[in-house]
MARDO-938885 format. One record per residue (C-alpha): x, y negated, z negated; residue number from 1. Coordinates in Angstrom, 1 decimal, padded with zeros to 4 digits, always signed. Example, Ala and Ser with C-alpha at 12.3 -4.5 7.8 and 13.67 -1.06 7.14 Angstrom:
residues 2
+--------+--------+--------+-----+
|   east |  north |     up | num |
+--------+--------+--------+-----+
| +012.3 | +004.5 | -007.8 |   1 |
| +013.7 | +001.1 | -007.1 |   2 |
+--------+--------+--------+-----+
end
This chain:
residues 320
+--------+--------+--------+-----+
|   east |  north |     up | num |
+--------+--------+--------+-----+
| +000.0 | +000.0 | +000.0 |   1 |
| +001.3 | -003.5 | +000.8 |   2 |
| +001.4 | -006.2 | -001.8 |   3 |
| -001.3 | -008.4 | -000.2 |   4 |
| -003.8 | -005.5 | -000.3 |   5 |
| -002.9 | -004.7 | -003.9 |   6 |
| -003.4 | -008.3 | -005.1 |   7 |
| -006.7 | -008.5 | -003.3 |   8 |
| -007.9 | -005.3 | -005.0 |   9 |
| -006.7 | -006.6 | -008.4 |  10 |
| -008.5 | -009.9 | -008.1 |  11 |
| -011.7 | -008.0 | -007.1 |  12 |
| -011.3 | -005.9 | -010.2 |  13 |
| -010.8 | -008.7 | -012.7 |  14 |
| -013.8 | -010.5 | -011.3 |  15 |
| -016.3 | -007.7 | -011.2 |  16 |
| -015.0 | -005.2 | -013.8 |  17 |
| -013.2 | -007.2 | -016.5 |  18 |
| -015.6 | -010.1 | -016.9 |  19 |
| -012.9 | -012.8 | -016.7 |  20 |
| -014.1 | -016.4 | -016.2 |  21 |
| -014.1 | -018.0 | -012.8 |  22 |
| -011.4 | -020.4 | -014.0 |  23 |
| -009.1 | -017.4 | -014.9 |  24 |
| -009.8 | -015.7 | -011.6 |  25 |
| -008.9 | -018.9 | -009.7 |  26 |
| -005.6 | -019.2 | -011.6 |  27 |
| -004.7 | -015.6 | -011.0 |  28 |
| -005.5 | -016.0 | -007.3 |  29 |
| -003.3 | -019.1 | -007.0 |  30 |
| -000.4 | -017.4 | -008.8 |  31 |
| -000.6 | -014.2 | -006.8 |  32 |
| -000.9 | -016.0 | -003.5 |  33 |
| +002.2 | -017.9 | -004.2 |  34 |
| +004.0 | -014.8 | -005.4 |  35 |
| +003.1 | -012.8 | -002.3 |  36 |
| +004.2 | -015.6 | +000.0 |  37 |
| +007.5 | -015.7 | -001.9 |  38 |
| +007.8 | -011.9 | -001.6 |  39 |
| +007.1 | -012.1 | +002.1 |  40 |
| +009.8 | -014.7 | +002.6 |  41 |
| +012.2 | -012.4 | +000.8 |  42 |
| +011.2 | -009.5 | +003.1 |  43 |
| +009.4 | -007.6 | +000.3 |  44 |
| +005.9 | -006.9 | +001.5 |  45 |
| +005.4 | -003.4 | +000.2 |  46 |
| +004.2 | -002.5 | -003.3 |  47 |
| +007.3 | -000.4 | -004.2 |  48 |
| +009.4 | -003.6 | -003.6 |  49 |
| +007.4 | -005.5 | -006.2 |  50 |
| +009.9 | -004.9 | -009.0 |  51 |
| +011.2 | -006.8 | -012.0 |  52 |
| +014.0 | -008.5 | -010.1 |  53 |
| +011.5 | -009.9 | -007.5 |  54 |
| +009.3 | -011.3 | -010.2 |  55 |
| +012.2 | -012.9 | -012.0 |  56 |
| +013.4 | -014.4 | -008.8 |  57 |
| +009.9 | -015.9 | -008.2 |  58 |
| +009.8 | -017.3 | -011.7 |  59 |
| +013.3 | -018.8 | -011.3 |  60 |
| +012.3 | -020.4 | -008.1 |  61 |
| +009.3 | -022.0 | -009.7 |  62 |
| +011.3 | -023.2 | -012.7 |  63 |
| +013.8 | -024.8 | -010.3 |  64 |
| +010.8 | -026.7 | -008.7 |  65 |
| +010.3 | -028.3 | -012.1 |  66 |
| +007.0 | -026.6 | -013.1 |  67 |
| +006.0 | -027.0 | -016.7 |  68 |
| +006.7 | -024.3 | -019.3 |  69 |
| +002.9 | -023.9 | -019.8 |  70 |
| +002.5 | -023.2 | -016.0 |  71 |
| +005.4 | -020.7 | -016.1 |  72 |
| +003.8 | -019.0 | -019.1 |  73 |
| +000.6 | -018.6 | -017.2 |  74 |
| +002.5 | -017.2 | -014.2 |  75 |
| +004.1 | -014.6 | -016.5 |  76 |
| +000.7 | -013.7 | -017.9 |  77 |
| -000.7 | -013.2 | -014.4 |  78 |
| +002.2 | -010.9 | -013.4 |  79 |
| +001.8 | -008.9 | -016.6 |  80 |
| -001.9 | -008.4 | -016.0 |  81 |
| -001.2 | -007.4 | -012.4 |  82 |
| +001.6 | -005.0 | -013.4 |  83 |
| -000.7 | -003.4 | -016.1 |  84 |
| -003.4 | -002.9 | -013.5 |  85 |
| -000.9 | -001.4 | -011.0 |  86 |
| +000.3 | +001.0 | -013.7 |  87 |
| -003.2 | +001.9 | -014.8 |  88 |
| -004.2 | +002.7 | -011.2 |  89 |
| -001.0 | +004.8 | -010.8 |  90 |
| +000.1 | +002.7 | -007.9 |  91 |
| +003.5 | +002.2 | -009.4 |  92 |
| +005.4 | +004.4 | -011.9 |  93 |
| +005.4 | +001.7 | -014.6 |  94 |
| +004.6 | -001.9 | -015.3 |  95 |
| +007.2 | -003.9 | -013.3 |  96 |
| +006.4 | -007.0 | -015.4 |  97 |
| +006.6 | -005.3 | -018.7 |  98 |
| +010.0 | -006.8 | -019.5 |  99 |
| +009.2 | -010.4 | -018.4 | 100 |
| +009.5 | -012.9 | -021.2 | 101 |
| +007.2 | -015.8 | -021.6 | 102 |
| +008.9 | -019.2 | -021.8 | 103 |
| +008.0 | -021.2 | -024.9 | 104 |
| +005.9 | -024.3 | -024.1 | 105 |
| +006.8 | -027.4 | -026.1 | 106 |
| +004.3 | -028.0 | -028.9 | 107 |
| +002.2 | -031.1 | -028.2 | 108 |
| -000.7 | -032.3 | -030.2 | 109 |
| -004.0 | -032.7 | -028.4 | 110 |
| -005.5 | -036.2 | -027.9 | 111 |
| -008.0 | -037.0 | -030.6 | 112 |
| -010.4 | -040.0 | -030.7 | 113 |
| -010.9 | -042.0 | -033.8 | 114 |
| -014.3 | -042.3 | -035.5 | 115 |
| -014.9 | -045.8 | -034.1 | 116 |
| -013.9 | -044.7 | -030.5 | 117 |
| -016.3 | -041.8 | -030.4 | 118 |
| -019.0 | -044.0 | -031.9 | 119 |
| -018.5 | -046.6 | -029.1 | 120 |
| -018.7 | -043.9 | -026.4 | 121 |
| -021.9 | -042.5 | -027.8 | 122 |
| -023.4 | -046.0 | -028.4 | 123 |
| -022.7 | -047.0 | -024.8 | 124 |
| -024.3 | -043.8 | -023.5 | 125 |
| -027.4 | -044.4 | -025.7 | 126 |
| -027.8 | -047.9 | -024.4 | 127 |
| -027.7 | -046.7 | -020.8 | 128 |
| -030.2 | -043.9 | -021.6 | 129 |
| -032.6 | -046.5 | -023.1 | 130 |
| -033.4 | -047.6 | -019.6 | 131 |
| -035.1 | -044.2 | -019.0 | 132 |
| -032.8 | -043.4 | -016.0 | 133 |
| -032.7 | -039.5 | -015.7 | 134 |
| -029.0 | -039.5 | -015.0 | 135 |
| -028.3 | -041.7 | -018.0 | 136 |
| -030.5 | -039.5 | -020.2 | 137 |
| -028.6 | -036.4 | -019.1 | 138 |
| -025.2 | -038.1 | -019.6 | 139 |
| -026.2 | -039.2 | -023.1 | 140 |
| -027.3 | -035.6 | -024.0 | 141 |
| -024.1 | -034.1 | -022.5 | 142 |
| -021.8 | -036.4 | -024.5 | 143 |
| -023.7 | -036.0 | -027.7 | 144 |
| -023.7 | -032.2 | -027.4 | 145 |
| -020.1 | -031.9 | -026.4 | 146 |
| -019.0 | -033.9 | -029.5 | 147 |
| -021.6 | -032.2 | -031.8 | 148 |
| -020.7 | -028.6 | -030.8 | 149 |
| -017.1 | -028.7 | -029.5 | 150 |
| -018.2 | -026.6 | -026.5 | 151 |
| -016.0 | -025.9 | -023.5 | 152 |
| -017.2 | -027.6 | -020.4 | 153 |
| -017.8 | -024.3 | -018.7 | 154 |
| -020.0 | -023.3 | -021.7 | 155 |
| -021.9 | -026.5 | -021.5 | 156 |
| -022.6 | -026.2 | -017.8 | 157 |
| -023.7 | -022.6 | -018.3 | 158 |
| -026.3 | -023.3 | -021.0 | 159 |
| -029.8 | -022.3 | -020.3 | 160 |
| -033.0 | -023.9 | -021.7 | 161 |
| -033.8 | -020.7 | -023.4 | 162 |
| -030.5 | -020.7 | -025.3 | 163 |
| -031.5 | -023.9 | -027.1 | 164 |
| -033.2 | -023.5 | -030.5 | 165 |
| -034.7 | -026.9 | -031.1 | 166 |
| -036.1 | -026.1 | -034.5 | 167 |
| -032.9 | -024.7 | -036.0 | 168 |
| -030.8 | -027.1 | -034.0 | 169 |
| -028.5 | -024.4 | -032.6 | 170 |
| -027.4 | -023.4 | -029.1 | 171 |
| -026.5 | -019.9 | -028.0 | 172 |
| -023.3 | -019.8 | -026.0 | 173 |
| -021.6 | -017.2 | -023.9 | 174 |
| -017.9 | -017.9 | -024.1 | 175 |
| -014.6 | -016.4 | -023.0 | 176 |
| -014.6 | -012.7 | -022.6 | 177 |
| -018.4 | -012.6 | -022.6 | 178 |
| -018.5 | -013.2 | -026.4 | 179 |
| -021.7 | -014.8 | -027.6 | 180 |
| -021.9 | -017.2 | -030.5 | 181 |
| -024.4 | -019.6 | -032.0 | 182 |
| -023.3 | -023.2 | -032.6 | 183 |
| -025.2 | -025.8 | -034.6 | 184 |
| -025.7 | -029.4 | -033.7 | 185 |
| -026.9 | -032.5 | -035.5 | 186 |
| -029.8 | -034.9 | -035.4 | 187 |
| -028.3 | -037.4 | -032.9 | 188 |
| -027.7 | -034.7 | -030.4 | 189 |
| -031.1 | -033.2 | -031.0 | 190 |
| -032.7 | -036.6 | -030.3 | 191 |
| -030.7 | -037.1 | -027.1 | 192 |
| -031.6 | -033.6 | -025.9 | 193 |
| -035.3 | -034.1 | -026.6 | 194 |
| -035.3 | -037.3 | -024.5 | 195 |
| -033.5 | -035.6 | -021.7 | 196 |
| -035.8 | -032.6 | -021.7 | 197 |
| -038.9 | -034.7 | -021.8 | 198 |
| -038.0 | -037.3 | -019.3 | 199 |
| -034.7 | -036.7 | -017.6 | 200 |
| -034.7 | -033.0 | -016.6 | 201 |
| -038.3 | -033.1 | -015.1 | 202 |
| -037.2 | -036.1 | -012.9 | 203 |
| -034.1 | -034.3 | -011.8 | 204 |
| -036.1 | -031.1 | -011.0 | 205 |
| -038.4 | -033.3 | -008.9 | 206 |
| -035.4 | -034.6 | -006.9 | 207 |
| -034.4 | -031.0 | -006.2 | 208 |
| -037.9 | -030.2 | -004.9 | 209 |
| -037.8 | -033.3 | -002.7 | 210 |
| -034.3 | -032.9 | -001.3 | 211 |
| -033.3 | -029.3 | -001.9 | 212 |
| -030.1 | -028.2 | -003.8 | 213 |
| -027.0 | -030.2 | -003.2 | 214 |
| -024.2 | -027.9 | -002.1 | 215 |
| -021.4 | -029.6 | -004.0 | 216 |
| -023.3 | -029.5 | -007.3 | 217 |
| -024.0 | -025.8 | -007.5 | 218 |
| -022.2 | -024.5 | -010.6 | 219 |
| -019.9 | -021.5 | -009.9 | 220 |
| -020.8 | -018.2 | -011.5 | 221 |
| -018.7 | -017.8 | -014.6 | 222 |
| -018.7 | -016.0 | -018.0 | 223 |
| -019.7 | -019.4 | -019.5 | 224 |
| -023.4 | -018.9 | -018.5 | 225 |
| -026.0 | -018.2 | -021.1 | 226 |
| -028.5 | -015.6 | -019.8 | 227 |
| -032.2 | -015.9 | -020.0 | 228 |
| -033.2 | -019.0 | -018.0 | 229 |
| -032.4 | -021.9 | -015.7 | 230 |
| -029.5 | -024.2 | -016.5 | 231 |
| -030.3 | -026.8 | -019.1 | 232 |
| -028.2 | -029.6 | -017.5 | 233 |
| -028.8 | -030.6 | -013.9 | 234 |
| -026.9 | -032.7 | -011.5 | 235 |
| -028.1 | -035.9 | -009.7 | 236 |
| -029.7 | -033.8 | -007.0 | 237 |
| -031.4 | -031.4 | -009.4 | 238 |
| -029.0 | -028.5 | -008.9 | 239 |
| -026.9 | -027.1 | -011.8 | 240 |
| -024.4 | -029.6 | -013.3 | 241 |
| -020.8 | -028.8 | -012.5 | 242 |
| -017.7 | -029.0 | -014.7 | 243 |
| -016.2 | -031.5 | -012.3 | 244 |
| -019.2 | -033.8 | -012.8 | 245 |
| -018.8 | -033.6 | -016.6 | 246 |
| -015.1 | -034.3 | -016.2 | 247 |
| -015.8 | -037.5 | -014.2 | 248 |
| -018.3 | -038.6 | -016.8 | 249 |
| -016.0 | -038.1 | -019.8 | 250 |
| -013.0 | -039.6 | -017.9 | 251 |
| -015.0 | -042.8 | -017.1 | 252 |
| -015.8 | -043.2 | -020.8 | 253 |
| -012.2 | -042.5 | -022.0 | 254 |
| -010.8 | -045.0 | -019.6 | 255 |
| -012.5 | -047.7 | -021.7 | 256 |
| -010.8 | -046.5 | -024.9 | 257 |
| -007.2 | -047.2 | -026.0 | 258 |
| -004.8 | -044.4 | -026.1 | 259 |
| -003.0 | -042.1 | -023.7 | 260 |
| -003.2 | -038.4 | -023.0 | 261 |
| -005.8 | -036.2 | -021.3 | 262 |
| -009.1 | -037.7 | -020.3 | 263 |
| -011.3 | -034.7 | -019.7 | 264 |
| -014.1 | -033.0 | -021.7 | 265 |
| -011.6 | -031.0 | -023.8 | 266 |
| -010.7 | -034.3 | -025.6 | 267 |
| -014.2 | -034.3 | -027.1 | 268 |
| -013.7 | -030.6 | -028.2 | 269 |
| -010.4 | -031.5 | -029.8 | 270 |
| -012.0 | -034.6 | -031.4 | 271 |
| -014.9 | -032.6 | -032.8 | 272 |
| -012.7 | -029.9 | -034.3 | 273 |
| -010.3 | -032.4 | -035.9 | 274 |
| -013.2 | -034.4 | -037.4 | 275 |
| -014.7 | -031.3 | -038.8 | 276 |
| -011.4 | -030.4 | -040.6 | 277 |
| -010.9 | -034.0 | -041.7 | 278 |
| -014.4 | -033.8 | -043.2 | 279 |
| -013.5 | -030.7 | -045.3 | 280 |
| -014.8 | -027.9 | -043.0 | 281 |
| -013.3 | -024.5 | -043.6 | 282 |
| -010.8 | -023.4 | -040.9 | 283 |
| -012.5 | -020.1 | -040.4 | 284 |
| -015.8 | -021.8 | -039.8 | 285 |
| -014.2 | -024.1 | -037.2 | 286 |
| -012.6 | -021.1 | -035.6 | 287 |
| -016.0 | -019.4 | -035.2 | 288 |
| -017.6 | -022.6 | -033.9 | 289 |
| -014.9 | -023.0 | -031.3 | 290 |
| -015.0 | -019.4 | -030.2 | 291 |
| -011.3 | -018.8 | -030.8 | 292 |
| -010.3 | -015.1 | -031.0 | 293 |
| -007.2 | -016.1 | -032.9 | 294 |
| -006.9 | -018.3 | -036.0 | 295 |
| -003.6 | -019.6 | -034.6 | 296 |
| -005.5 | -021.4 | -031.8 | 297 |
| -007.5 | -023.3 | -034.4 | 298 |
| -004.6 | -024.1 | -036.6 | 299 |
| -003.3 | -026.7 | -034.1 | 300 |
| -006.1 | -029.0 | -035.4 | 301 |
| -004.7 | -028.8 | -038.9 | 302 |
| -001.5 | -030.2 | -037.5 | 303 |
| -003.4 | -033.0 | -035.9 | 304 |
| -005.0 | -033.8 | -039.2 | 305 |
| -001.7 | -033.7 | -041.0 | 306 |
| +000.0 | -035.9 | -038.3 | 307 |
| -002.8 | -038.5 | -038.6 | 308 |
| -002.5 | -038.5 | -042.4 | 309 |
| +001.3 | -039.0 | -042.1 | 310 |
| +000.8 | -041.8 | -039.6 | 311 |
| -001.7 | -043.6 | -041.9 | 312 |
| +000.6 | -043.1 | -044.8 | 313 |
| +003.5 | -044.7 | -043.0 | 314 |
| +001.4 | -047.6 | -042.0 | 315 |
| -000.2 | -048.2 | -045.4 | 316 |
| +002.1 | -047.2 | -048.2 | 317 |
| +004.6 | -049.8 | -049.2 | 318 |
| +007.4 | -047.3 | -049.8 | 319 |
| +006.7 | -045.0 | -046.9 | 320 |
+--------+--------+--------+-----+
end
């Protein structure tokens, strides 16, 4: 079997059998396409030629191109998954990527908004929603829910109306690896959601009936979808809201706030988690709310809280 055929079969398997998210599948596809092109240039097109030295040469080439350590770490993870699949299917005698080492990415703290910043963002969204415009009502509900629940953007776009418990103020989420969890939200988010469901969503559905679904707003299938009903959040044309549309919304809001760093929806997730810990929430509770499989993933927010405390100490204490 040649390498191109093997990578295609692997990608089909991870998408249909393993339940990986669309984001992960896209990353695997990009990595393996680059790897097979590198292998072809090296004259190694057959599967037996896909060995440890070829993989190391590819990673070295990418490192010399100046790719970030986090990208190289993902490349290694892709090769390891591919190698495990090859070994499991008995297409090679062993995992050729088994001895690859993952480069350590430099530790960087996520961007976190201050209390006043997040209040300004939500107040601006509420003011726009007061006009009754369906897009503004949706945007307000999206921003409130992202901050209230710390959802991933794929999880938010995959929410169904049936996954929302308005009485208990909880939302049922299908996260990474098909793991389901229930996340609470507060009164401000509940109020924004009620206004959107009563006035915004019906108007967006009416647009869809008038114009038909917009091709560029169809949300891709992913493990972030909640089963049991139509999508809760709709785009301007009435079709499912996409992660890119949410990214544009959050990015526009963050441009108006001081501070550098990432400007996507994950900033609201980081902010919500950090504010919870600053408010005294238990680390295990925050881990469950975020849907982290490992506590180590959640502990980065304790570092953020500590760093902010140290910064305030240095600014305020006369003998700092």
